[in-house]
C-alpha positions in Angstrom: -41.6 37.0 32.6 -39.9 37.5 36.0 -36.2 37.4 36.3 -34.1 37.0 39.4 -30.6 38.4 39.6 -28.1 37.0 42.1 -25.4 39.6 42.7 -22.4 39.0 44.9 -21.6 41.7 47.5 -18.2 42.4 46.0 -19.8 43.3 42.7 -21.8 46.0 44.5 -18.6 47.3 46.2 -16.8 47.4 42.8 -19.7 49.4 41.4 -19.8 51.9 44.3 -16.0 52.4 44.1 -16.3 52.9 40.3 -19.0 55.5 40.7 -17.0 57.4 43.4 -13.8 57.3 41.3 -15.8 58.4 38.3 -17.1 61.5 40.2 -13.6 62.3 41.3 -12.4 62.1 37.7 -15.1 64.3 36.4 -14.5 66.9 39.1 -10.8 66.9 38.3 -11.4 67.2 34.6 -13.8 70.1 35.0 -12.0 72.0 37.8 -8.4 71.7 36.9 -6.5 73.0 33.9 -5.4 69.6 32.5 -4.0 69.0 29.1 -5.9 67.0 26.5 -3.4 64.1 27.0 -4.0 64.1 30.8 -7.7 64.1 30.3 -7.5 61.2 27.9 -5.3 59.3 30.3 -7.8 59.8 33.2 -10.7 58.6 31.0 -8.7 55.6 29.8 -8.0 54.6 33.4 -11.7 54.9 34.2 -12.6 52.8 31.2 -10.1 50.1 32.1 -11.5 50.0 35.6 -15.0 49.3 34.3 -13.8 46.8 31.6 -11.7 44.9 34.2 -14.7 44.8 36.5 -16.9 43.4 33.8 -14.4 40.7 33.0 -13.9 39.8 36.7 -17.7 39.6 37.2 -18.1 37.4 34.2 -15.2 35.1 35.1 -16.4 34.6 38.7 -20.1 34.6 37.9 -20.6 37.7 40.1 -24.0 38.4 38.5 -26.3 35.5 37.4 -29.7 35.5 35.9 -31.8 32.8 37.6 -35.4 32.0 36.4 -37.8 32.1 39.3 -39.2 28.8 40.7 -42.7 28.2 39.8 -45.3 26.3 41.7 -44.7 23.2 39.5 -41.0 23.2 40.5 -41.3 21.9 44.1 -37.7 20.7 44.1 -36.0 21.2 47.5 -32.6 21.0 46.0 -30.7 24.2 45.5 -29.1 25.0 42.1 -25.6 23.7 41.6 -23.1 25.9 43.3 -25.5 27.4 45.8 -25.0 26.8 49.5 -27.8 25.0 51.2 -30.1 27.3 53.2 -31.7 26.0 56.3 -34.6 27.8 58.0 -36.1 27.3 61.5 -38.9 29.2 63.2 -38.2 30.9 66.5 -40.3 28.4 68.3 -37.7 25.7 67.5 -35.4 27.3 70.1 -37.9 27.4 73.0 -38.6 24.3 75.1 -42.3 23.6 75.6 -43.8 24.1 79.0 -42.2 26.8 81.2 -40.7 28.7 78.3 -37.1 27.7 79.1 -34.9 28.9 76.2 -32.4 26.6 74.5 -30.0 29.5 73.9 -28.4 31.5 76.8 -30.0 34.9 77.5 -28.3 38.0 76.0 -26.7 40.3 78.5 
């Protein structure tokens, strides 16, 4: 069974920031002479960052699992909460005949 994931861009940014901060934490723990309490504090802050990110993603539906549309589901309606997507081929923006463009030329 195929599964489609819809992930908001801010979720990816949160993930990237978490990975970078995690690398900084690991480097600081390994390279500096920190006490056990300081190491635990740093690890607790990292854990709180990831837990908070999970709660925020869940609350704002940052990641959703959407079943793929099959050939029997020819509905043109988007799922609830999804913006409508409109698509036009490039030929819709060219007048027939002498190829006069509807849009101004780029300079």
